Backbone as JSON, one array per atom type, in Angstrom:
{
  "sequence": "XXXXXXXXXXXXXXXXXXXXXXXXXXXXXXXXXXXXXXXXXXXXXXXXXXXXXXXXXXXXXXXXXXXXXXXXXXXXXXXXXXXXXXXXXXXXXXXXXXXXXXXXXXXXXXXXXXXXXXXXXXXXXXXXXXXXXXXXXXXXXXXXXXXXXXXXXXXXXXXXXXXXXXXXXXXXXXXXXXXXXXXXXXXXXXXXXXXXXXXXXXXXXXXXXXXXXXXXXXXXXXXXXXXXXXXXXXXXXXXXXXXXXXXXXXXXXXXXXXXXXXXXXXXXXXXXXXXXXXXXXXXXXX",
  "N": [[10.54, 8.26, -36.43], [9.64, 5.56, -34.3], [6.94, 3.5, -33.76], [5.39, 1.37, -31.6], [3.07, -1.34, -31.84], [0.6, -2.82, -29.96], [-1.67, -5.33, -29.67], [-4.94, -6.5, -28.84], [-6.31, -9.3, -30.02], [-8.87, -10.26, -29.62], [-10.38, -8.03, -29.24], [-9.91, -6.67, -31.54], [-10.85, -7.97, -34.17], [-9.41, -9.96, -36.73], [-7.42, -8.13, -36.95], [-8.09, -5.68, -38.03], [-8.26, -2.89, -37.34], [-5.7, -2.55, -36.36], [-4.13, -2.99, -38.63], [-4.99, -0.82, -40.14], [-4.03, 1.22, -38.51], [-1.25, 0.78, -38.7], [-0.9, 1.37, -41.41], [-1.55, 4.11, -41.47], [0.46, 5.16, -39.84], [2.75, 4.55, -41.37], [2.19, 6.02, -43.71], [2.36, 8.59, -42.73], [5.0, 8.92, -42.34], [6.38, 7.6, -40.31], [7.5, 4.63, -38.51], [5.9, 1.58, -38.12], [5.91, -0.81, -35.56], [6.06, -4.2, -34.57], [6.32, -6.84, -32.26], [7.83, -9.91, -33.18], [5.66, -12.55, -33.39], [3.16, -15.13, -33.04], [0.68, -13.92, -32.99], [1.1, -11.47, -34.16], [1.6, -11.79, -36.83], [-0.52, -11.39, -38.48], [-0.43, -8.82, -39.31], [1.22, -8.75, -41.42], [2.13, -8.75, -44.95], [0.85, -6.52, -47.29], [1.28, -4.41, -45.64], [3.47, -2.09, -44.21], [5.45, -3.12, -41.82], [7.75, -3.23, -39.2], [9.27, -5.93, -37.79], [10.33, -6.22, -34.69], [12.0, -5.87, -31.48], [10.13, -4.34, -28.85], [11.59, -2.58, -27.36], [12.98, -0.98, -29.06], [11.38, 1.08, -29.74], [9.95, 4.42, -29.88], [7.57, 5.19, -28.77], [4.49, 3.64, -27.63], [1.51, 2.16, -28.95], [-1.47, 0.99, -27.8], [-3.94, -1.26, -28.61], [-7.01, -1.96, -27.59], [-8.78, -2.77, -24.55], [-8.94, -1.76, -21.06], [-7.81, -4.01, -19.82], [-6.09, -5.02, -21.8], [-4.32, -2.91, -21.92], [-3.13, -3.07, -19.38], [-1.87, -5.56, -19.66], [0.05, -4.93, -21.58], [1.59, -3.09, -20.17], [2.92, -4.77, -18.46], [4.71, -6.02, -20.09], [8.01, -6.76, -20.46], [9.69, -5.77, -22.44], [8.58, -3.36, -23.19], [8.89, -1.61, -21.15], [9.19, 1.54, -19.54], [8.69, 2.99, -21.84], [6.83, 5.58, -23.35], [3.25, 5.44, -23.52], [0.15, 5.11, -25.27], [-3.37, 4.54, -25.53], [-5.74, 2.96, -27.73], [-9.1, 2.93, -27.52], [-10.84, 0.06, -27.38], [-12.43, -1.24, -25.7], [-15.07, -1.84, -23.22], [-15.25, 0.14, -21.31], [-12.78, 1.68, -20.69], [-10.82, 3.27, -19.01], [-8.1, 3.71, -19.12], [-7.13, 3.71, -21.91], [-6.98, 6.32, -24.39], [-7.54, 7.23, -27.03], [-10.17, 7.47, -29.32], [-11.45, 5.19, -31.74], [-12.57, 6.45, -33.99], [-11.12, 8.76, -34.22], [-8.6, 8.22, -35.04], [-6.61, 8.8, -37.07], [-6.04, 11.61, -36.82], [-5.1, 11.58, -34.25], [-2.77, 10.01, -34.37], [-1.29, 11.65, -35.98], [-0.81, 13.76, -34.19], [0.79, 12.41, -32.37], [3.1, 11.82, -33.88], [3.98, 14.36, -34.52], [4.66, 15.25, -32.06], [2.85, 16.51, -30.45], [1.75, 16.34, -27.67], [1.36, 15.51, -24.16], [3.0, 14.08, -21.29], [2.0, 11.99, -18.71], [3.16, 10.96, -15.55], [2.57, 8.04, -14.15], [2.07, 6.7, -10.98], [3.38, 3.63, -9.64], [3.14, 0.49, -7.87], [5.43, -1.21, -5.76], [5.62, -4.55, -5.0], [6.13, -7.05, -2.65], [6.26, -10.36, -1.41], [6.48, -12.41, 1.5], [7.39, -15.38, 3.32], [6.49, -16.94, 6.51], [8.94, -17.07, 7.7], [10.33, -14.91, 6.89], [11.42, -15.15, 4.37], [11.86, -14.22, 1.03], [9.28, -14.69, -1.26], [8.11, -13.97, -3.75], [7.98, -11.23, -6.12], [6.78, -8.13, -7.58], [5.44, -5.57, -9.77], [2.81, -3.12, -9.75], [0.39, -1.42, -11.62], [-2.3, -0.89, -11.22], [-3.34, -2.38, -8.82], [-2.68, -4.33, -5.82], [-4.05, -7.24, -4.67], [-5.18, -8.93, -1.89], [-6.67, -11.85, -1.07], [-9.15, -14.33, -0.01], [-8.78, -16.53, -1.56], [-9.63, -19.75, -2.77], [-11.08, -20.62, -0.61], [-14.01, -20.76, 1.52], [-13.9, -19.56, 3.95], [-13.71, -16.88, 6.38], [-11.22, -14.44, 5.99], [-8.7, -13.14, 7.96], [-6.84, -10.25, 8.2], [-3.91, -8.55, 9.12], [-3.21, -5.22, 9.25], [-0.57, -3.03, 8.76], [0.95, 0.11, 8.87], [3.78, 1.89, 8.21], [5.14, 0.59, 10.32], [3.3, 0.68, 12.35], [0.58, -0.84, 13.85], [-2.51, -0.87, 12.37], [-5.05, -2.08, 12.09], [-6.97, -5.12, 12.52], [-8.48, -6.95, 10.14], [-11.25, -8.72, 9.4], [-12.69, -10.58, 6.75], [-13.22, -10.64, 3.2], [-10.84, -9.82, 2.14], [-8.19, -7.49, 1.16], [-7.63, -4.54, -0.78], [-4.94, -2.96, -2.17], [-4.23, -0.08, -3.7], [-3.13, 2.04, -6.42], [-3.59, 5.57, -7.28], [-4.4, 5.44, -9.99], [-5.53, 2.89, -10.01], [-7.75, 3.32, -8.45], [-10.18, 3.54, -9.71], [-10.76, 1.01, -10.44], [-10.98, -2.25, -9.19], [-11.07, -1.41, -6.53], [-12.93, 0.69, -6.53], [-15.31, -0.72, -6.97], [-15.45, -2.0, -4.55], [-16.21, -0.03, -2.86], [-14.4, 2.01, -2.45], [-12.83, 5.33, -2.53], [-12.75, 7.7, -5.3], [-9.85, 8.71, -6.9], [-7.8, 11.23, -8.22], [-5.63, 10.52, -10.93], [-3.17, 11.85, -11.02], [-2.28, 12.23, -8.45], [-0.15, 11.21, -5.71], [-0.21, 8.57, -3.85], [-1.23, 5.86, -1.65], [-3.96, 3.66, -1.63], [-6.03, 1.89, 0.52], [-8.35, -0.55, 0.67], [-10.89, -2.38, 2.23], [-12.33, -5.61, 1.41], [-15.55, -6.55, 1.45], [-15.76, -6.43, 4.45], [-16.12, -8.08, 7.61], [-17.29, -6.43, 9.71], [-18.41, -3.68, 11.82], [-17.9, -1.37, 10.57], [-16.8, 0.11, 7.52], [-14.23, 1.26, 6.0], [-12.0, 2.98, 3.87], [-8.43, 3.32, 3.85], [-5.99, 5.86, 3.53], [-2.72, 6.28, 2.53], [0.47, 7.91, 2.45], [2.68, 8.27, -0.41], [5.15, 7.65, 0.46], [4.97, 5.73, 2.33], [5.27, 2.57, 4.06], [3.56, -0.24, 3.61], [2.26, -3.05, 5.19], [0.77, -6.19, 5.03], [-0.37, -8.83, 6.85], [-1.01, -12.32, 6.88], [-3.27, -13.66, 8.99], [-4.05, -16.41, 11.26], [-5.16, -19.03, 9.27], [-7.06, -21.47, 7.61], [-6.72, -22.32, 4.96], [-5.14, -21.5, 1.82], [-4.35, -18.18, 1.33], [-4.55, -15.63, -1.25], [-2.48, -13.66, -3.3], [-2.86, -11.22, -5.73], [-1.33, -9.54, -8.29], [-2.01, -6.83, -10.07], [-3.85, -8.48, -11.25], [-2.5, -10.28, -12.82], [-0.45, -11.72, -11.87], [-0.28, -14.26, -9.73], [-0.03, -15.37, -6.4], [0.26, -17.83, -3.94], [-0.44, -17.77, -0.46], [0.41, -18.67, 2.83], [-0.67, -19.02, 6.29], [0.75, -16.59, 8.43], [2.42, -15.6, 6.49], [3.35, -12.59, 4.72], [2.7, -9.46, 3.03], [4.44, -6.87, 1.52], [4.16, -3.53, 0.63], [5.19, -0.82, -1.3], [5.81, 2.42, -2.77], [6.76, 2.05, -6.09], [9.94, 2.36, -7.75], [9.65, 2.47, -10.41], [7.73, 4.07, -12.95], [4.79, 4.66, -14.92], [4.67, 5.95, -18.12], [2.26, 7.77, -19.43], [0.71, 8.81, -22.34], [-0.94, 11.81, -23.08], [-3.26, 13.36, -25.13], [-5.08, 15.41, -25.12], [-6.89, 17.83, -23.11], [-7.01, 17.63, -19.5], [-9.63, 15.82, -18.57], [-10.65, 14.25, -16.57], [-12.6, 14.15, -14.44], [-14.85, 14.85, -15.8], [-15.2, 12.9, -17.78], [-15.39, 10.61, -16.25], [-18.07, 9.93, -15.07], [-19.37, 9.29, -17.46], [-17.96, 7.05, -18.39], [-18.39, 5.18, -16.32], [-21.15, 4.9, -16.47], [-21.3, 3.86, -19.02], [-20.3, 1.31, -18.69], [-22.42, -0.15, -17.6], [-24.1, -0.3, -19.76], [-22.7, -1.58, -21.73], [-22.73, -4.31, -23.63]],
  "CA": [[9.91, 7.79, -35.18], [9.22, 4.16, -34.31], [5.74, 3.37, -32.93], [5.04, -0.02, -31.38], [1.65, -1.7, -31.83], [0.28, -3.96, -29.08], [-3.08, -5.52, -30.01], [-5.75, -7.6, -28.32], [-7.05, -9.79, -31.19], [-10.28, -10.45, -29.28], [-11.02, -6.72, -29.39], [-9.68, -6.21, -32.91], [-10.91, -9.17, -35.02], [-8.65, -9.94, -37.99], [-6.46, -7.02, -36.88], [-8.49, -4.65, -39.01], [-7.85, -1.56, -36.9], [-4.24, -2.56, -36.24], [-3.61, -2.8, -39.99], [-5.25, 0.58, -40.5], [-3.1, 2.04, -37.74], [0.08, 0.64, -39.31], [-0.92, 2.1, -42.68], [-1.51, 5.55, -41.18], [1.8, 5.45, -39.32], [3.68, 4.51, -42.51], [1.87, 7.13, -44.61], [2.77, 9.85, -42.11], [6.45, 8.99, -42.31], [6.96, 6.89, -39.17], [7.64, 3.19, -38.69], [5.1, 0.75, -37.22], [6.73, -1.91, -35.05], [5.37, -5.26, -33.83], [7.23, -7.91, -31.9], [7.52, -11.14, -33.94], [4.93, -13.56, -32.63], [2.08, -15.71, -33.83], [-0.48, -13.04, -33.11], [1.41, -10.27, -34.92], [1.81, -12.08, -38.24], [-1.67, -10.92, -39.25], [-0.13, -7.49, -39.81], [2.13, -8.88, -42.55], [1.51, -8.6, -46.27], [1.12, -5.24, -47.95], [1.45, -3.37, -44.63], [4.88, -1.92, -43.85], [5.65, -3.29, -40.39], [9.07, -3.73, -38.81], [9.16, -6.88, -36.68], [11.49, -6.01, -33.83], [11.7, -5.75, -30.05], [9.5, -3.07, -28.5], [12.56, -1.67, -26.74], [13.5, -0.1, -30.1], [10.33, 2.06, -30.08], [9.89, 5.71, -29.19], [6.33, 5.15, -28.01], [3.66, 2.46, -27.87], [0.07, 2.31, -29.12], [-2.13, -0.22, -27.34], [-5.28, -1.36, -29.17], [-7.82, -2.86, -26.76], [-9.4, -2.12, -23.41], [-8.07, -1.58, -19.9], [-7.07, -5.24, -19.6], [-5.0, -5.06, -22.78], [-3.37, -1.88, -21.49], [-2.38, -3.63, -18.27], [-0.99, -6.61, -20.19], [1.17, -4.28, -22.25], [2.43, -2.48, -19.14], [3.74, -5.81, -17.86], [5.67, -6.53, -21.05], [9.33, -6.26, -20.08], [10.32, -5.06, -23.55], [7.99, -2.04, -23.39], [9.05, -0.84, -19.91], [9.69, 2.93, -19.6], [8.34, 3.64, -23.11], [5.52, 6.24, -23.27], [2.2, 4.61, -24.12], [-1.2, 5.64, -25.43], [-4.27, 3.46, -25.88], [-6.92, 3.12, -28.57], [-10.12, 2.27, -26.7], [-11.73, -0.92, -28.01], [-13.1, -1.93, -24.61], [-16.4, -1.38, -22.84], [-15.17, 1.34, -20.47], [-11.59, 2.37, -21.16], [-10.26, 4.32, -18.18], [-6.69, 3.93, -19.46], [-6.96, 4.16, -23.3], [-7.44, 7.68, -24.62], [-7.93, 7.52, -28.41], [-11.36, 6.83, -29.89], [-11.11, 4.71, -33.09], [-12.99, 7.4, -35.03], [-10.17, 9.88, -34.26], [-7.31, 7.55, -35.1], [-5.6, 9.46, -37.91], [-5.62, 12.88, -36.23], [-4.35, 11.28, -33.03], [-1.44, 9.57, -34.76], [-0.6, 12.86, -36.45], [-0.32, 14.46, -33.0], [1.9, 11.64, -31.8], [4.29, 11.96, -34.72], [4.44, 15.76, -34.44], [5.04, 15.55, -30.68], [1.83, 17.38, -29.85], [1.14, 15.61, -26.56], [2.06, 15.63, -22.88], [3.19, 12.77, -20.65], [1.71, 11.84, -17.28], [3.94, 9.92, -14.87], [1.66, 7.32, -13.27], [2.69, 5.95, -9.89], [3.19, 2.19, -9.59], [3.44, -0.11, -6.58], [6.36, -2.32, -5.64], [4.96, -5.55, -4.15], [6.95, -8.22, -2.3], [5.61, -11.22, -0.42], [7.42, -13.19, 2.29], [6.78, -16.41, 4.15], [6.52, -16.64, 7.95], [10.34, -17.03, 8.11], [10.89, -13.71, 6.26], [12.06, -15.47, 3.1], [11.15, -13.64, -0.11], [8.62, -15.67, -2.12], [7.94, -13.43, -5.11], [7.8, -9.79, -6.15], [6.29, -7.61, -8.84], [4.99, -4.18, -9.76], [1.39, -2.99, -10.1], [-0.14, -0.12, -12.02], [-3.62, -0.74, -10.6], [-3.51, -2.79, -7.42], [-2.33, -5.65, -5.26], [-5.26, -7.72, -3.98], [-5.0, -10.09, -1.03], [-8.03, -12.39, -0.93], [-9.23, -15.62, 0.65], [-8.55, -17.6, -2.52], [-10.78, -20.62, -3.02], [-11.73, -21.04, 0.64], [-15.18, -19.95, 1.9], [-13.71, -19.06, 5.3], [-13.33, -15.48, 6.55], [-9.79, -14.21, 6.04], [-8.34, -12.01, 8.82], [-5.58, -9.65, 7.78], [-3.37, -7.51, 10.0], [-2.71, -4.1, 8.45], [0.44, -2.18, 9.41], [1.47, 1.21, 8.04], [4.96, 2.48, 8.84], [5.43, -0.17, 11.54], [2.24, 0.86, 13.33], [-0.56, -1.68, 13.54], [-3.7, -0.05, 12.15], [-6.31, -2.81, 12.3], [-7.1, -6.51, 12.08], [-9.68, -6.82, 9.32], [-11.8, -9.98, 8.91], [-13.55, -10.4, 5.57], [-12.77, -11.32, 1.98], [-9.48, -9.42, 1.78], [-7.84, -6.07, 1.07], [-7.1, -4.03, -2.05], [-4.01, -1.83, -2.04], [-4.23, 0.41, -5.07], [-2.62, 3.36, -6.79], [-4.68, 6.42, -7.76], [-4.9, 4.88, -11.25], [-6.37, 1.74, -9.69], [-8.91, 3.68, -7.63], [-11.41, 3.37, -10.51], [-10.87, -0.4, -10.8], [-11.61, -3.1, -8.18], [-11.29, -0.62, -5.31], [-14.19, 1.42, -6.69], [-16.39, -1.69, -6.77], [-15.49, -2.35, -3.13], [-16.64, 1.14, -2.09], [-13.31, 2.94, -2.24], [-12.99, 6.65, -3.15], [-12.14, 7.97, -6.61], [-8.7, 9.58, -6.71], [-7.23, 11.69, -9.49], [-4.41, 9.74, -11.18], [-1.96, 12.64, -10.85], [-1.86, 12.24, -7.06], [0.82, 10.19, -5.32], [-0.61, 8.0, -2.57], [-1.7, 4.47, -1.68], [-5.33, 3.5, -1.15], [-6.23, 0.55, 1.09], [-9.8, -0.72, 0.76], [-11.33, -3.73, 2.59], [-13.31, -6.28, 0.57], [-16.62, -7.17, 2.26], [-15.28, -6.68, 5.82], [-17.11, -8.56, 8.57], [-17.15, -5.48, 10.82], [-19.48, -2.68, 11.88], [-17.5, -0.21, 9.78], [-16.11, -0.22, 6.27], [-13.56, 2.5, 5.63], [-10.71, 2.9, 3.2], [-7.31, 4.06, 4.44], [-5.13, 6.5, 2.54], [-1.35, 6.44, 3.03], [1.31, 8.68, 1.53], [3.48, 7.44, -1.3], [6.41, 7.31, 1.15], [4.64, 4.76, 3.36], [5.52, 1.13, 3.92], [2.33, -0.93, 4.0], [2.46, -4.48, 5.36], [-0.44, -6.94, 5.31], [0.01, -10.16, 7.29], [-2.07, -13.32, 6.9], [-3.46, -14.25, 10.31], [-4.31, -17.85, 11.2], [-6.11, -19.29, 8.18], [-6.97, -22.91, 7.31], [-6.35, -22.59, 3.58], [-4.16, -20.59, 1.23], [-4.8, -16.89, 0.81], [-3.99, -15.39, -2.58], [-2.09, -12.31, -3.69], [-2.91, -10.99, -7.17], [-0.69, -8.27, -8.65], [-2.64, -6.36, -11.32], [-4.62, -9.57, -11.84], [-1.69, -11.0, -13.79], [0.57, -12.47, -11.15], [-0.97, -14.83, -8.57], [0.86, -16.03, -5.45], [-0.42, -18.46, -2.81], [0.15, -17.36, 0.81], [-0.04, -19.42, 3.99], [-0.74, -18.28, 7.55], [2.03, -16.03, 8.84], [3.04, -14.88, 5.37], [2.96, -11.18, 4.67], [2.93, -8.74, 1.79], [4.97, -5.53, 1.74], [3.85, -2.68, -0.53], [5.77, 0.52, -1.31], [5.82, 3.03, -4.1], [7.83, 1.53, -6.93], [10.79, 3.33, -8.45], [9.16, 2.52, -11.78], [6.48, 4.78, -13.23], [4.27, 4.45, -16.27], [4.54, 7.2, -18.88], [1.02, 7.74, -20.19], [0.58, 9.94, -23.26], [-2.23, 12.5, -23.12], [-3.36, 14.18, -26.33], [-5.99, 16.54, -24.91], [-6.92, 18.4, -21.77], [-7.38, 16.73, -18.41], [-11.08, 15.83, -18.37], [-10.87, 13.04, -15.77], [-13.85, 14.18, -13.69], [-15.95, 14.96, -16.76], [-15.38, 11.62, -18.48], [-15.61, 9.52, -15.3], [-19.46, 9.45, -15.03], [-19.72, 8.69, -18.75], [-17.36, 5.72, -18.47], [-19.07, 4.3, -15.38], [-22.48, 4.61, -17.04], [-21.13, 3.03, -20.22], [-20.07, -0.09, -18.28], [-23.72, -0.79, -17.41], [-24.77, -0.47, -21.06], [-21.87, -2.27, -22.72], [-22.9, -5.76, -23.76]],
  "C": [[9.43, 6.35, -35.35], [8.08, 3.99, -33.29], [5.36, 1.91, -32.83], [3.54, -0.22, -31.33], [1.45, -2.94, -30.97], [-1.23, -4.15, -29.16], [-3.69, -6.69, -29.25], [-6.6, -8.12, -29.47], [-8.52, -10.07, -30.89], [-11.06, -9.15, -29.44], [-10.89, -6.18, -30.81], [-9.66, -7.41, -33.85], [-10.21, -8.96, -36.36], [-7.69, -8.76, -38.07], [-6.8, -5.88, -37.84], [-8.01, -3.26, -38.59], [-6.33, -1.47, -36.74], [-3.59, -2.34, -37.61], [-3.82, -1.36, -40.46], [-4.28, 1.51, -39.77], [-1.7, 1.99, -38.33], [0.17, 1.4, -40.63], [-0.81, 3.6, -42.45], [-0.12, 5.95, -40.71], [2.8, 5.52, -40.47], [3.46, 5.71, -43.43], [2.34, 8.47, -44.07], [4.28, 9.91, -41.84], [7.12, 8.34, -41.11], [7.0, 5.4, -39.46], [6.79, 2.47, -37.65], [5.92, -0.48, -36.84], [5.84, -2.91, -34.33], [6.39, -6.32, -33.48], [6.86, -9.17, -32.67], [6.88, -12.19, -33.05], [3.81, -14.07, -33.51], [0.94, -14.73, -34.02], [-0.19, -11.8, -33.92], [1.55, -10.53, -36.41], [0.64, -11.62, -39.11], [-1.45, -9.52, -39.81], [0.74, -7.55, -41.07], [1.38, -8.68, -43.87], [1.87, -7.26, -46.86], [1.31, -4.1, -46.95], [2.92, -3.3, -44.24], [5.02, -1.96, -42.34], [7.04, -3.84, -40.14], [8.89, -4.66, -37.62], [10.44, -6.82, -35.86], [11.04, -5.92, -32.38], [11.11, -4.38, -29.76], [10.49, -2.08, -27.88], [13.17, -0.72, -27.76], [12.54, 1.05, -30.41], [10.48, 3.35, -29.29], [8.64, 5.83, -28.35], [5.52, 3.94, -28.43], [2.2, 2.87, -28.06], [-0.56, 0.97, -28.77], [-3.56, -0.23, -27.87], [-6.07, -2.41, -28.41], [-8.5, -2.09, -25.65], [-8.41, -1.96, -22.27], [-7.23, -2.83, -19.63], [-5.89, -5.38, -20.54], [-3.9, -4.08, -22.39], [-2.5, -2.42, -20.36], [-1.42, -4.72, -18.74], [0.24, -6.01, -20.85], [2.14, -3.67, -21.25], [3.38, -3.52, -18.54], [4.64, -6.53, -18.85], [7.04, -5.92, -20.74], [9.95, -5.4, -21.19], [9.77, -3.66, -23.76], [8.14, -1.16, -22.15], [9.7, 0.51, -20.2], [9.4, 3.64, -20.91], [6.98, 4.31, -22.96], [4.46, 5.48, -24.06], [0.89, 5.38, -24.21], [-2.09, 4.5, -25.91], [-5.36, 3.88, -26.84], [-8.01, 2.29, -27.92], [-11.03, 1.37, -27.55], [-12.5, -1.69, -26.96], [-14.45, -1.32, -24.29], [-16.37, -0.1, -22.02], [-13.98, 2.18, -20.89], [-11.17, 3.54, -20.29], [-8.84, 4.69, -18.62], [-6.5, 4.36, -20.92], [-7.6, 5.53, -23.53], [-8.05, 7.9, -26.0], [-9.19, 6.76, -28.79], [-11.02, 6.38, -31.31], [-11.51, 5.68, -34.2], [-12.0, 8.55, -35.2], [-8.74, 9.37, -34.43], [-6.27, 8.36, -35.88], [-5.12, 10.78, -37.31], [-4.8, 12.66, -34.97], [-2.93, 10.85, -33.35], [-0.62, 10.74, -35.3], [-0.04, 13.65, -35.27], [0.87, 13.74, -32.38], [3.19, 11.88, -32.58], [4.86, 13.38, -34.65], [4.86, 16.15, -33.02], [4.06, 16.44, -29.95], [1.07, 16.62, -28.76], [1.93, 15.91, -25.29], [2.12, 14.24, -22.25], [2.87, 12.88, -19.17], [2.58, 10.72, -16.72], [3.01, 9.25, -13.86], [2.45, 6.51, -12.23], [2.39, 4.46, -10.01], [3.59, 1.68, -8.2], [4.51, -1.19, -6.73], [5.8, -3.3, -4.62], [5.91, -6.72, -3.92], [6.22, -9.05, -1.26], [6.64, -12.16, 0.2], [6.67, -14.29, 3.03], [6.95, -16.05, 5.62], [7.95, -16.59, 8.49], [11.09, -15.87, 7.45], [11.67, -14.01, 4.98], [11.2, -14.91, 1.95], [10.59, -14.74, -1.0], [8.56, -15.19, -3.57], [7.76, -11.92, -5.0], [7.31, -9.35, -7.52], [5.93, -6.15, -8.69], [3.54, -4.13, -10.23], [1.09, -1.56, -10.52], [-1.46, 0.14, -11.33], [-3.6, -1.1, -9.12], [-2.84, -4.11, -7.11], [-3.51, -6.06, -4.4], [-4.92, -8.97, -3.19], [-6.39, -10.6, -0.7], [-7.97, -13.79, -0.32], [-9.06, -16.8, -0.31], [-9.8, -18.44, -2.73], [-11.51, -21.06, -1.77], [-12.93, -20.16, 0.95], [-15.02, -19.31, 3.27], [-13.35, -17.58, 5.3], [-11.81, -15.39, 6.7], [-9.52, -12.98, 6.92], [-6.94, -11.54, 8.47], [-5.17, -8.56, 8.78], [-2.71, -6.44, 9.14], [-1.77, -3.24, 9.28], [0.89, -1.13, 8.42], [2.6, 1.88, 8.81], [5.21, 1.92, 10.23], [4.43, 0.08, 12.68], [1.04, 0.02, 12.92], [-1.83, -0.83, 13.5], [-4.96, -0.8, 12.53], [-6.1, -4.28, 11.97], [-8.47, -6.59, 11.41], [-10.13, -8.2, 8.85], [-12.72, -9.71, 7.72], [-13.04, -11.19, 4.4], [-11.37, -10.9, 1.55], [-9.3, -7.92, 1.78], [-7.35, -5.76, -0.34], [-6.17, -2.87, -1.73], [-3.79, -1.3, -3.44], [-3.51, 1.75, -5.19], [-3.82, 4.27, -7.09], [-5.25, 5.94, -9.1], [-5.86, 3.74, -10.99], [-7.59, 2.06, -8.86], [-10.22, 3.54, -8.38], [-11.59, 1.93, -10.96], [-11.57, -1.17, -9.67], [-11.94, -2.31, -6.91], [-12.61, 0.15, -5.38], [-15.37, 0.5, -6.45], [-16.56, -2.07, -5.3], [-15.85, -1.15, -2.25], [-15.56, 2.15, -1.82], [-13.54, 4.27, -2.95], [-12.32, 6.73, -4.51], [-11.04, 9.01, -6.4], [-8.13, 9.97, -8.06], [-5.88, 11.01, -9.71], [-3.12, 10.53, -11.05], [-1.43, 12.6, -9.42], [-0.92, 11.07, -6.77], [0.46, 9.7, -3.92], [-1.01, 6.54, -2.77], [-3.06, 4.39, -1.01], [-5.53, 2.06, -0.7], [-7.71, 0.37, 1.38], [-10.15, -2.16, 1.13], [-12.34, -4.28, 1.58], [-14.3, -7.0, 1.48], [-16.16, -7.45, 3.7], [-16.42, -7.11, 6.74], [-16.96, -7.72, 9.85], [-18.34, -4.55, 10.81], [-19.08, -1.39, 11.18], [-16.8, -0.7, 8.52], [-15.51, 1.07, 5.73], [-12.27, 2.18, 4.87], [-9.68, 3.7, 3.99], [-6.49, 4.66, 3.3], [-3.77, 6.76, 3.18], [-0.54, 7.21, 2.0], [2.14, 7.73, 0.68], [4.83, 7.07, -0.68], [6.19, 6.22, 2.2], [5.1, 3.35, 3.01], [4.3, 0.42, 4.49], [2.63, -2.42, 4.07], [1.12, -5.12, 5.72], [-0.04, -8.38, 5.63], [-1.21, -11.08, 7.33], [-2.16, -13.89, 8.32], [-3.84, -15.73, 10.15], [-5.45, -18.16, 10.23], [-5.95, -20.74, 7.73], [-6.52, -23.24, 5.9], [-5.24, -21.68, 3.12], [-4.85, -19.3, 0.82], [-4.11, -16.67, -0.54], [-3.65, -13.91, -2.76], [-2.13, -12.22, -5.21], [-2.34, -9.6, -7.45], [-1.2, -7.87, -10.03], [-3.43, -7.47, -12.01], [-3.84, -10.42, -12.82], [-0.58, -11.83, -13.15], [-0.06, -12.96, -9.85], [0.0, -15.62, -7.71], [0.03, -16.57, -4.3], [0.31, -18.13, -1.51], [-0.45, -18.17, 1.96], [-0.11, -18.51, 5.21], [0.66, -17.81, 7.95], [2.78, -15.34, 7.74], [2.59, -13.43, 5.38], [3.38, -10.56, 3.35], [3.37, -7.32, 2.14], [4.76, -4.7, 0.47], [4.45, -1.29, -0.31], [5.52, 1.15, -2.68], [7.01, 2.49, -4.88], [8.68, 2.67, -7.49], [10.35, 3.47, -9.9], [7.89, 3.37, -11.86], [6.04, 4.41, -14.64], [4.1, 5.81, -16.94], [3.33, 7.09, -19.8], [0.91, 8.99, -21.05], [-0.84, 10.5, -23.2], [-2.23, 13.48, -24.28], [-4.22, 15.42, -26.14], [-5.88, 17.07, -23.5], [-7.32, 17.34, -20.75], [-8.88, 16.85, -18.17], [-11.51, 14.63, -17.52], [-12.24, 13.05, -15.11], [-15.07, 14.33, -14.61], [-16.25, 13.61, -17.39], [-15.72, 10.47, -17.54], [-17.06, 9.04, -15.25], [-19.88, 8.78, -16.33], [-19.18, 7.26, -18.86], [-18.06, 4.73, -17.54], [-20.46, 3.93, -15.93], [-22.37, 3.69, -18.22], [-20.91, 1.56, -19.84], [-21.41, -0.83, -18.14], [-24.43, -1.07, -18.72], [-24.02, -1.41, -22.0], [-22.07, -3.78, -22.65], [-23.07, -6.1, -25.24]]
}
């Protein structure tokens, strides 16, 4: 078995835990893999690491927090490979393994004692006012349309399945997956949704209205958000890693992506039990 290691060096100083992980993987009869790069050379030396493309791996281990996990998801070479995270962040909704349980967890991975969750992702495309495609991408968490650097209120026209739902003035809209419901959408007052569900969640950001409600659409829906007249450039952020400037008349189309993320789960589903603990931990983590 070949196990890829993707590390955030800010969360793992001097790659101490990454080196330990590679040692455990080698000792248990598998091969630790790291893509050749400046940041992976710290694993060299007496540690048996194969420097190769992640596409050669059977699964991936991500060492970091939720942000590191998202960065790894957007690595083209690791697409479609099952992934599990070692939580080195302050909250860790996506990583599952606690560093204190590293060896027993790797043993489960190598023996195949785990299950795989198929996490829904969003396909996001943005067009100019002449219907020309500007850019596209996929999101595990969300696509956020915001007012960018302008202090002016941004009015967005929301359409679901070719039916106009609302014109929403405010700071923007968050279109998220169930996985992303515990990210920015939660901060904006959106509901918490179990990641196994298949749907799209649309949550306004600071709407200048007398109501503030999220919309829930099925995973078969076509969601379109159009930029109404706006003096500056609005901004589309896809998982916070792909930023696109949008002018008045531009629009964003969101559907369920054909791609899914294969997330490895080593234990029972304790989403609702662990959720309060993780939210409380964010307030304490400094």
